C-alpha distance (Angstrom), angle and dihedral (degrees) to the residues before:
residue distance angle dihedral
M1 . . .
N2 3.80 . .
A3 3.79 130.9 .
L4 3.79 129.7 -139.7
C5 3.80 114.9 -147.2
P6 3.80 107.6 -168.9
G7 3.76 130.2 -178.7
Y8 3.79 121.1 -146.1
V9 3.81 108.7 -22.3
R10 3.80 117.5 -166.2
T11 3.80 98.5 -115.9
P12 3.81 131.0 142.8
L13 3.83 89.5 -100.0
V14 3.82 92.3 54.2
E15 3.82 90.7 44.7
E16 3.83 88.6 55.9
Q17 3.80 90.2 49.3
I18 3.80 90.4 51.5
A19 3.80 90.8 52.3
D20 3.82 91.4 48.0
Q21 3.81 91.9 49.4
A22 3.81 90.9 49.0
K23 3.80 90.2 55.2
S24 3.81 92.7 44.3
H25 3.82 94.4 49.4
G26 3.81 96.8 35.7
I27 3.81 92.9 -123.6
N28 3.79 133.2 114.0
E29 3.79 123.0 -93.2
D30 3.81 94.5 -106.7
E31 3.80 89.3 56.6
V32 3.80 91.0 50.5
V33 3.79 90.3 54.8
E34 3.81 94.5 43.8
K35 3.81 102.3 36.7
V36 3.80 102.8 29.9
M37 3.79 112.5 22.9
L38 3.80 101.6 31.8
K39 3.79 98.6 29.4
T40 3.82 95.8 108.9
I41 3.81 98.9 26.7
A42 3.82 116.6 110.2
I43 3.81 95.9 -141.8
K44 3.79 104.9 47.3
K45 3.78 99.6 -140.1
M46 3.75 140.6 88.2
I47 3.78 119.2 -112.7
E48 3.78 114.8 -105.8
P49 3.82 118.3 -135.2
N50 3.81 90.9 -119.6
E51 3.83 89.3 61.7
I52 3.80 89.7 58.2
A53 3.80 90.0 45.0
E54 3.81 91.2 53.0
L55 3.81 91.5 53.3
V56 3.80 91.6 47.0
S57 3.79 89.9 48.2
Y58 3.80 90.3 53.3
L59 3.81 92.5 47.8
C60 3.81 89.9 50.9
S61 3.79 92.4 49.1
Q62 3.78 129.1 94.3
N63 3.82 88.0 -112.0
A64 3.80 89.1 69.5
S65 3.80 96.9 42.6
S66 3.81 91.4 119.3
V67 3.81 95.2 47.7
T68 3.80 108.6 103.3
G69 3.77 136.9 151.1
A70 3.79 94.0 15.6
S71 3.78 131.9 138.5
W72 3.78 112.3 -140.8
T73 3.79 112.6 -155.9
I74 3.79 113.2 -157.8
D75 3.79 103.8 169.1
C76 3.82 108.8 121.8
G77 3.79 90.0 -107.7
W78 3.81 98.9 -52.3
T79 3.81 93.5 134.1
A80 3.80 91.0 46.7
Q81 3.79 93.8 64.0
């Protein structure tokens, strides 16, 4: 068994959270992403769902048949801060 450890993934749930934070802080949604969510992340972008899907696809492939018990961090450098 392997584990995926993603950072912020651009999903409908995260989009709702961005909108809520914009209202709470009185700033626009782009500012929430840039100044709140991605402030301390090395690669200043949100993860797209297809990036997660590509990693899952690899882990389900024959090429990864020997990969077990691993945690796969895909967070644009958030944990490296």
